[in-house]
C-alpha positions as CSV (number, residue, x, y, z in Angstrom):
1,X,-25.2,27.5,20.5
2,X,-27.3,25.7,17.9
3,X,-26.0,25.9,14.4
4,X,-28.1,27.4,11.6
5,X,-28.5,25.1,8.6
6,X,-26.0,25.4,5.8
7,X,-27.5,26.8,2.6
8,X,-28.7,24.0,0.4
9,X,-29.5,23.3,-3.2
10,X,-30.5,20.5,-5.5
11,X,-27.3,18.9,-7.1
12,X,-28.2,19.8,-10.7
13,X,-28.5,23.6,-9.9
14,X,-24.8,23.5,-8.8
15,X,-23.6,21.4,-11.7
16,X,-23.5,18.1,-9.8
17,X,-24.7,15.0,-11.5
18,X,-26.7,13.0,-9.0
19,X,-25.9,9.8,-10.9
20,X,-22.3,10.3,-9.9
21,X,-23.2,10.5,-6.3
22,X,-25.3,7.4,-6.6
23,X,-22.3,5.6,-8.2
24,X,-20.1,6.7,-5.3
25,X,-22.7,5.5,-2.7
26,X,-22.9,2.2,-4.6
27,X,-19.2,1.8,-4.5
28,X,-18.9,2.6,-0.8
29,X,-21.6,0.2,0.2
30,X,-20.1,-2.6,-2.0
31,X,-16.6,-2.2,-0.6
32,X,-16.3,-4.9,2.1
33,X,-13.5,-3.1,4.0
34,X,-15.3,0.3,4.1
35,X,-18.1,1.1,6.6
36,X,-19.4,4.6,5.8
37,X,-20.9,6.7,8.6
38,X,-21.6,10.1,7.0
39,X,-21.2,12.1,3.9
40,X,-21.7,15.8,3.1
41,X,-20.9,17.4,-0.3
42,X,-20.8,21.2,-0.8
43,X,-20.6,22.9,-4.2
44,X,-20.4,26.6,-4.8
45,X,-21.1,27.1,-1.1
46,X,-24.3,25.0,-1.2
47,X,-25.0,21.7,0.5
48,X,-26.0,19.4,-2.4
49,X,-25.9,16.0,-0.6
50,X,-25.9,14.9,3.0
51,X,-26.6,11.5,4.6
52,X,-25.8,9.4,7.6
53,X,-25.8,5.7,7.8
54,X,-28.1,4.6,10.7
55,X,-27.5,4.2,13.6
56,X,-25.2,7.2,13.0
57,X,-27.1,10.5,12.9
58,X,-26.4,14.1,11.9
59,X,-26.3,15.5,15.4
60,X,-23.9,12.9,16.7
61,X,-20.4,13.8,17.7
62,X,-17.8,11.5,16.0
63,X,-14.2,11.0,17.0
64,X,-12.1,12.6,14.2
65,X,-8.7,11.2,15.2
66,X,-6.0,13.0,13.2
67,X,-8.4,15.3,11.5
68,X,-8.2,17.1,14.9
69,X,-4.8,18.3,13.7
70,X,-6.3,20.6,11.1
71,X,-8.3,22.3,13.9
72,X,-5.1,22.7,15.9
73,X,-3.3,24.3,13.0
74,X,-6.3,26.7,12.7
75,X,-5.9,27.7,16.3
76,X,-2.2,28.3,15.7
77,X,-3.0,30.5,12.8
78,X,-5.3,32.6,14.9
79,X,-2.8,32.9,17.7
80,X,-0.2,34.0,15.2
81,X,-2.6,36.7,13.9
82,X,-3.0,37.9,17.4
83,X,0.7,38.2,17.9
84,X,0.8,35.4,20.5
85,X,2.8,32.9,18.4
86,X,5.7,33.1,15.9
87,X,6.1,30.3,13.5
88,X,9.8,31.1,13.1
89,X,10.4,31.1,16.9
90,X,12.3,28.2,18.5
91,X,10.0,25.7,20.2
92,X,12.1,25.9,23.4
93,X,11.5,29.6,23.7
94,X,7.9,28.8,24.7
95,X,9.1,26.5,27.5
96,X,11.9,28.3,29.3
97,X,11.6,26.0,32.3
98,X,13.1,23.2,30.1
99,X,16.0,25.4,28.8
100,X,18.7,23.8,31.0
101,X,17.6,20.3,30.2
102,X,17.5,20.6,26.4
103,X,21.1,20.6,25.2
104,X,20.9,18.8,21.8
105,X,21.5,21.5,19.2
106,X,18.9,20.1,16.8
107,X,16.3,20.1,19.5
108,X,17.2,23.7,20.3
109,X,17.0,24.6,16.6
110,X,13.5,23.2,16.2
111,X,11.0,26.0,15.2
112,X,7.3,26.2,15.5
113,X,7.0,25.8,11.8
114,X,8.9,22.5,12.0
115,X,6.5,20.9,14.5
116,X,3.6,22.4,12.5
117,X,4.7,20.6,9.3
118,X,5.9,17.3,10.8
119,X,9.5,18.2,10.1
120,X,10.9,18.1,13.6
121,X,13.9,16.1,12.4
122,X,12.8,12.8,13.8
123,X,12.5,10.0,11.4
124,X,9.8,8.1,13.4
125,X,6.7,8.7,15.3
126,X,7.9,9.2,18.9
127,X,4.4,8.8,20.5
128,X,5.2,5.8,22.6
129,X,8.4,7.4,24.0
130,X,6.8,10.7,24.7
131,X,3.6,9.4,26.3
132,X,5.1,6.6,28.3
133,X,3.6,5.6,31.6
134,X,6.2,7.4,33.7
135,X,6.4,10.6,31.6
136,X,4.9,13.6,33.5
137,X,5.6,16.3,30.9
138,X,5.3,15.2,27.2
139,X,6.7,18.4,25.7
140,X,9.9,18.1,27.8
141,X,10.2,14.4,26.9
142,X,9.7,15.2,23.2
143,X,12.4,17.9,23.2
144,X,14.8,15.5,25.1
145,X,14.7,13.0,22.1
146,X,17.4,14.2,19.8
147,X,16.2,14.6,16.2
148,X,17.8,12.3,13.7
149,X,18.3,15.1,11.2
150,X,18.2,18.8,11.0
151,X,14.7,20.1,11.6
152,X,13.0,21.0,8.4
153,X,14.9,18.4,6.3
154,X,12.9,15.2,6.8
155,X,9.2,14.3,7.2
156,X,7.8,11.9,9.8
157,X,4.2,11.6,10.8
158,X,5.0,12.3,14.5
159,X,2.1,12.8,16.9
160,X,4.1,14.6,19.6
161,X,5.0,17.3,17.0
162,X,1.4,18.3,16.8
163,X,1.0,17.9,20.5
164,X,3.8,20.4,21.1
165,X,2.2,22.8,18.6
166,X,-1.1,22.5,20.6
167,X,0.8,22.9,23.9
168,X,2.3,26.2,22.6
169,X,-1.1,27.5,21.6
170,X,-2.6,26.6,24.9
171,X,0.3,28.2,26.8
172,X,0.3,31.5,24.9
173,X,-3.5,31.8,25.0
174,X,-4.0,30.5,28.6
175,X,-6.9,28.4,27.4
176,X,-7.7,24.9,26.2
177,X,-8.0,24.7,22.4
178,X,-11.8,24.4,22.4
179,X,-12.2,27.5,24.7
180,X,-9.8,29.5,22.5
181,X,-11.6,28.4,19.3
182,X,-15.1,28.9,20.5
183,X,-15.5,32.7,20.0
184,X,-13.0,32.9,17.1
185,X,-14.0,30.0,15.0
186,X,-16.6,27.6,16.3
187,X,-19.3,30.2,17.1
188,X,-18.8,32.3,14.0
189,X,-19.0,29.1,11.8
190,X,-22.2,28.0,13.6
191,X,-20.5,24.9,15.0
192,X,-22.3,23.6,18.1
193,X,-21.0,21.2,20.7
194,X,-17.5,19.8,20.3
195,X,-15.4,17.9,22.8
196,X,-11.6,17.3,22.9
197,X,-9.8,14.7,24.9
198,X,-7.1,15.9,27.3
199,X,-4.1,14.3,29.0
200,X,-2.7,14.1,32.5
201,X,-1.3,17.6,32.2
202,X,-4.8,19.0,31.5
203,X,-3.9,19.9,27.9
204,X,-6.2,19.0,25.0
205,X,-4.3,16.7,22.8
206,X,-4.3,18.6,19.6
207,X,-3.1,15.6,17.5
208,X,-6.2,13.6,18.1
209,X,-9.2,13.3,20.4
210,X,-11.5,16.0,18.9
211,X,-15.2,14.9,18.7
212,X,-17.3,16.9,16.3
213,X,-20.2,16.5,13.9
214,X,-19.8,16.0,10.1
215,X,-21.4,19.4,9.7
216,X,-18.5,20.9,11.7
217,X,-16.0,19.3,9.3
218,X,-17.9,20.7,6.3
219,X,-17.9,24.2,7.7
220,X,-14.2,24.1,8.4
221,X,-13.5,22.9,4.8
222,X,-15.7,25.6,3.4
223,X,-13.9,28.3,5.4
224,X,-10.6,27.1,4.0
225,X,-12.0,26.9,0.5
226,X,-13.0,30.6,0.8
227,X,-9.5,31.6,2.2
228,X,-10.8,32.2,5.7
229,X,-14.0,34.2,4.8
230,X,-17.3,33.2,6.2
231,X,-20.5,35.0,5.2
232,X,-18.4,38.1,4.3
233,X,-16.5,38.1,7.6
234,X,-12.7,37.3,7.7
235,X,-12.1,34.6,10.4
236,X,-8.7,33.4,9.3
237,X,-5.7,35.5,8.1
238,X,-5.7,36.1,4.4
239,X,-3.5,33.6,2.7
240,X,-3.4,31.2,5.6
241,X,-5.3,28.5,3.7
242,X,-2.6,28.6,1.0
243,X,0.2,28.5,3.6
244,X,-1.4,25.6,5.4
245,X,-2.1,23.5,2.3
246,X,1.2,24.2,0.6
247,X,3.5,21.1,0.8
248,X,6.6,21.9,2.8
249,X,8.4,18.6,3.1
250,X,8.4,15.7,0.6
251,X,6.4,12.7,1.8
252,X,6.8,10.2,-1.1
253,X,7.3,6.7,0.3
254,X,7.4,7.8,4.0
255,X,4.0,6.2,4.9
256,X,5.0,2.7,3.9
257,X,5.6,0.7,0.8
258,X,1.9,0.1,0.0
259,X,0.1,2.2,-2.7
260,X,-0.5,5.5,-0.9
261,X,-0.7,8.0,-3.7
262,X,-2.6,10.6,-1.8
263,X,-0.1,10.4,1.0
264,X,2.9,10.9,-1.4
265,X,2.0,14.5,-2.5
266,X,3.4,16.4,0.5
267,X,2.4,17.9,3.8
268,X,1.7,21.5,4.8
269,X,0.6,22.8,8.2
270,X,-1.4,19.9,9.5
271,X,-3.0,19.4,6.1
272,X,-2.1,16.8,3.4
273,X,-1.8,17.7,-0.3
274,X,-3.9,15.3,-2.3
275,X,-3.8,14.3,-6.0
276,X,-6.8,16.7,-6.1
277,X,-6.9,19.6,-3.8
278,X,-5.9,19.1,-0.1
279,X,-7.3,17.5,3.0
280,X,-7.4,17.0,6.7
281,X,-7.8,13.3,7.5
282,X,-8.0,11.0,10.5
283,X,-7.5,7.3,11.1
284,X,-10.2,5.0,9.9
285,X,-11.6,7.4,7.3
286,X,-12.4,10.8,8.7
287,X,-12.1,13.3,5.9
288,X,-12.2,17.0,5.1
289,X,-11.5,17.2,1.4
290,X,-11.1,20.7,-0.1
291,X,-11.1,20.8,-3.9
292,X,-10.5,24.4,-5.0
293,X,-10.4,23.4,-8.7
294,X,-14.0,22.2,-8.4
295,X,-15.2,24.6,-5.7
296,X,-16.1,21.6,-3.6
297,X,-15.9,20.5,0.0
298,X,-16.5,16.8,1.0
299,X,-16.9,15.9,4.6
300,X,-17.1,12.3,5.6
301,X,-16.7,9.9,8.5
302,X,-16.3,6.2,8.3
303,X,-14.6,3.1,9.7
304,X,-12.0,1.7,7.4
305,X,-8.3,0.9,7.3
306,X,-8.5,1.3,3.5
307,X,-8.3,5.1,3.4
308,X,-6.6,5.2,0.0
309,X,-9.3,3.0,-1.4
310,X,-11.9,5.5,-0.1
311,X,-10.1,8.4,-1.8
312,X,-9.8,6.4,-5.0
313,X,-13.6,6.0,-5.0
314,X,-14.0,9.7,-4.6
315,X,-11.7,10.5,-7.5
316,X,-13.3,7.8,-9.7
317,X,-17.0,8.6,-9.1
318,X,-17.4,12.1,-7.6
319,X,-14.9,14.1,-9.6
320,X,-16.6,13.4,-12.9
321,X,-19.9,14.4,-11.3
322,X,-18.7,18.0,-10.8
323,X,-19.6,19.8,-14.1
324,X,-18.9,23.4,-15.1
325,X,-22.5,24.4,-15.6
326,X,-25.9,23.8,-14.0
327,X,-27.7,20.7,-15.3
328,X,-31.3,20.7,-16.6
329,X,-33.9,18.0,-16.7
330,X,-32.5,16.2,-13.6
331,X,-35.4,16.6,-11.3
332,X,-36.1,12.9,-11.0
333,X,-32.4,12.0,-10.4
334,X,-32.1,14.7,-7.7
335,X,-35.3,13.5,-6.0
336,X,-34.1,9.9,-6.0
337,X,-30.8,10.9,-4.5
338,X,-32.4,12.9,-1.8
339,X,-34.7,10.0,-0.9
340,X,-31.8,7.6,-0.9
341,X,-29.7,9.8,1.4
342,X,-32.6,9.9,3.8
343,X,-32.7,6.2,4.3
344,X,-29.0,5.2,4.5
345,X,-28.4,2.5,7.1
346,X,-25.7,0.0,8.0
347,X,-27.1,-3.5,7.6
348,X,-28.2,-5.0,10.9
349,X,-26.5,-8.2,12.1
350,X,-28.6,-11.3,11.5
351,X,-30.2,-12.8,14.6
352,X,-33.4,-13.8,16.1
353,X,-35.0,-14.3,19.5
354,X,-33.7,-17.1,21.7
355,X,-35.7,-20.4,21.0
356,X,-38.3,-20.7,23.8
357,X,-37.1,-24.1,24.8
358,X,-33.6,-22.7,25.5
359,X,-34.5,-19.6,27.5
360,X,-33.9,-21.3,30.8
361,X,-30.5,-22.4,29.6
362,X,-29.4,-18.9,28.7
363,X,-30.8,-17.2,31.9
364,X,-27.9,-16.0,34.0
365,X,-25.3,-17.4,31.6
366,X,-21.7,-16.3,32.0
367,X,-18.9,-16.1,29.4
368,X,-15.2,-15.7,29.5
369,X,-12.9,-14.9,26.5
370,X,-11.5,-17.9,24.6
371,X,-8.3,-15.9,24.3
372,X,-6.4,-14.3,27.1
373,X,-5.8,-10.9,25.4
374,X,-8.7,-8.8,24.1
375,X,-11.0,-5.9,25.0
376,X,-13.4,-7.9,27.1
377,X,-12.6,-9.7,30.4
378,X,-16.0,-11.3,30.9
379,X,-19.7,-11.1,30.0
380,X,-22.9,-12.1,31.7
381,X,-26.5,-12.5,30.4
382,X,-29.5,-11.6,32.4
383,X,-33.3,-11.8,31.7
384,X,-35.9,-9.4,32.9
385,X,-39.5,-8.5,31.9
386,X,-38.3,-6.3,29.0
387,X,-35.9,-8.8,27.5
388,X,-32.2,-9.6,27.7
389,X,-29.2,-7.6,28.8
390,X,-25.6,-8.6,28.1
391,X,-23.2,-7.0,30.6
392,X,-19.6,-6.6,29.4
393,X,-16.7,-6.2,31.8
394,X,-13.8,-4.6,29.8
395,X,-10.2,-5.5,30.1
396,X,-9.6,-2.1,31.7
397,X,-11.9,-2.8,34.6
398,X,-10.5,-1.9,38.0
399,X,-12.0,-0.9,41.4
400,X,-11.4,2.8,41.0
401,X,-12.6,2.9,37.4
402,X,-15.2,0.3,36.5
403,X,-15.2,-0.6,32.8
404,X,-18.7,-2.1,32.3
405,X,-21.4,-1.8,29.7
406,X,-25.0,-3.0,29.8
407,X,-26.2,-3.9,26.3
408,X,-29.9,-4.4,25.6
409,X,-30.9,-7.1,23.1
410,X,-34.2,-6.0,21.7
411,X,-35.3,-7.5,18.4
412,X,-34.4,-6.7,14.9
413,X,-32.4,-3.7,13.6
414,X,-30.3,-1.4,15.8
415,X,-31.1,-0.8,19.4
416,X,-29.7,2.6,20.4
417,X,-28.8,3.4,24.0
418,X,-27.8,7.0,24.6
419,X,-26.0,6.7,27.8
420,X,-24.0,7.0,29.7
421,X,-22.0,5.4,26.9
422,X,-23.8,5.9,23.6
423,X,-24.0,2.5,21.7
424,X,-26.1,0.7,19.2
425,X,-26.6,-3.1,19.3
426,X,-27.7,-5.4,16.6
427,X,-27.9,-9.2,16.4
428,X,-29.3,-12.1,18.3
429,X,-29.3,-15.8,18.5
430,X,-28.0,-17.6,15.4
431,X,-29.1,-20.9,16.9
432,X,-30.0,-22.3,20.3
433,X,-26.5,-22.3,21.4
434,X,-24.9,-19.1,20.0
435,X,-25.5,-15.4,20.6
436,X,-23.9,-13.0,18.1
437,X,-24.0,-9.2,18.5
438,X,-22.3,-6.2,17.1
439,X,-21.8,-3.2,19.3
440,X,-21.3,0.2,17.6
441,X,-19.7,2.9,19.8
442,X,-21.7,5.8,18.3
443,X,-19.3,8.6,19.1
444,X,-16.4,6.8,17.5
445,X,-15.7,4.9,14.3
446,X,-15.5,1.6,16.2
447,X,-17.6,-1.6,16.2
448,X,-17.1,-4.6,18.4
449,X,-18.3,-8.1,17.3
450,X,-19.3,-10.5,20.1
451,X,-20.0,-14.2,19.8
452,X,-21.1,-16.1,22.9
453,X,-21.2,-19.9,23.0
454,X,-23.5,-21.4,25.6
455,X,-22.0,-24.9,25.5
456,X,-18.5,-23.7,26.1
457,X,-19.3,-20.6,28.2
458,X,-16.9,-18.8,25.9
459,X,-16.8,-15.4,24.3
460,X,-15.0,-14.1,21.2
461,X,-14.7,-10.3,21.0
462,X,-13.1,-8.7,17.9
463,X,-12.8,-5.1,16.8
464,X,-13.6,-4.3,13.2
465,X,-11.2,-1.3,13.6
466,X,-9.2,-1.3,16.8
467,X,-9.3,1.9,18.9
468,X,-6.1,4.0,19.0
469,X,-4.7,3.7,21.6
470,X,-6.3,0.6,23.2
471,X,-8.2,1.5,26.4
472,X,-11.3,0.9,28.4
473,X,-14.6,0.3,26.6
474,X,-16.1,3.1,28.6
475,X,-13.6,5.5,27.2
476,X,-15.1,5.1,23.7
477,X,-17.2,8.2,23.9
478,X,-16.8,12.0,23.7
479,X,-15.1,13.3,26.9
480,X,-17.3,15.1,29.3
481,X,-15.5,18.4,29.4
482,X,-17.0,20.0,26.3
483,X,-17.8,23.4,24.9
């Protein structure tokens, strides 16, 4: 279904100072390690600011990485409310076929609430052990790994814990997460298409892999801000938002020795406690920030490994912009902010057309990586009547699963190609012997920088943010099974 627009308002009417939003945008765009993709700010239930940095657009699905976990927890809450799931039940009780194999007492003592709160007792992320090449059943493998401590006593950001929670939901409901959520959450919220990656068992991952719009993030955040009420209808159990956001296991220092203040405040049921409010978040800067003290929801997507820096900018610039009363005399500031939000764009990569005297040299040129390891195995350039095409063969290419992309090189700015693998390309020739391009994989946070040298026949391919996990180039899109 198509979503109806969120109710909107000028910032001043909701007590939001547009100058603070401007300052936040300035700071984002000045931060060299942050690439913003989208931003939506809701105050008092009204959308007061929304923008997308071209070539990203409002209707585009975006990989949410671990922000997927918050949708999984929501599905678990709904299953609990329907009597299908018990947070105090042992995990093994939902998988009786593994009963004889799981003998460790700590594994057998693990409860649903423990996997929901990253407190399985393991002191590490067991993802590589659980999803190894020869593992056919990840839940069984997870339960076979003896916890290092009693469940509920230690925190570890452990992807298989959320996977197991998702597996329980899918088992007790008899449906993939997306199908279960569609009539209970997605449709009532007005969320359109979403897509969730699945594994070899056919389960949707739960811990990652959800592709959704920024609008969907904002709607989920607003539902939690209103304790599960949406347009007067109760979608989530009363009090669930408080349960989910309440810190259950201390997290101080567990995410590393760098400054991670907003990761040191505790973890609830697939939501983090922040210095201000709480949040769902995903790798490389996918955020659903819920700020009850300000009656605010902030939804954002980006590409950065400096997620704490991103939050620091929110606290520094946006929090002071949320005042207690409507503002007057701000018509000009509000109009300027609206105009700016409508023209946001990522800077294109510098480049120009190939020098005419070098066109013959570049025609049918081939390139191989200057380093053995990397995401690209080879590249080839061809010329036709419409211009140039660079064909990439990814490192994951094989006869039964080609990993190849055709990238059009077409002048200044971003050239968007919708399919079958949505990309945007920018760049060109920096001189007669060098072609430099950036490729944005539009349904993900990821950008690939390419430099082709004609003289050496070499190619350098580097990720700005490396996909997790590494895989074929053609996998960098929303999965085709979608609802």
